[in-house]
N, C-alpha and C positions, 0 to 999 in steps of 0.2 A: 233601574234608571232613576236618577234623582228628580224630584219634582222641581220644575222650573217655576220661579215666582218672580214677578215683576211688580214693583210698587209704582202705582200711578197716582198722580194728584187728582183732586176733584176737578170737575169740569169748570167750576168757577172758584174764585178765591174764597177760602173758608173764612168765616168771621171769627170773632173772639170766642174761644172755647169750643170751636166747631171743627171737627176733623173727620173726613171720610177717607177710609183706606180701601182700595180695591186691589185684591191679589189675584193674579192669573195662575191657575194651577192646571195640571194635565186634564182634570175632569170637570172643573167648574171655575166660575168667577166667584170670589168671596167679597162681600161688601160689609165693612164694619163701620157703624155710625153710632154716635152718641146723641144726635139730634132727634128730638121727639118727633118733629115734623117729618123727617126723612124715614124714621122707623114706621110711622103711620102710613106714609106713602108706599113703602115697600110691602107692608102688610096688606094694603088694598090690592097691590099688584098680584099677590099670591092668589087671591080669588079669581082674578082675571086670567092669569097665565096658566094656572093649573086646572083649567076647566076640563070637563069630561070629554070634550070633542077633540082634544089634542094630546098626543103622547109626549110631546116636547114643545118648547123647553119646560123645565120643571124648576120652580123656585121654592126653597125651604128656609125656615128660620130656626136657628138654634146654635148656641144659646141666645137669649134675647139681645137684639141689636146686631147680630151677625147673620147675614143672609148668604145663601149659596145658590147660584144659577147654573143648572146643568142642561146640556143639550146632547142630542144624538143618543148613542148607546148608553152613555152615563145617565141620561135622563130616564131612559127606560128602566135601567137597573135600580136607580134610587127610588123611582115611583113604585116599582114592584116590591122593593124592600120595605117601603113605608106602608104599603097595603097589607103586608104580612104581619105587622105589629099588632 
């Protein structure tokens, strides 16, 4: 089954040189940003979202500036794979 991807605009109008792309995939949402402010915000979210109390959702970064948010079984699968490294 081919992956479905939908390009969505940012919630607010991007400023000059600023673009945020959100892609919807079968297993995750992907956020691409070049804004230093938004990268730092998403990196802070990683610590909050991926706490030991919750198995999902799961937020990962890689490569720098690209974040993926997993939920459900995909979150459990990715969290387990990350732990095995």
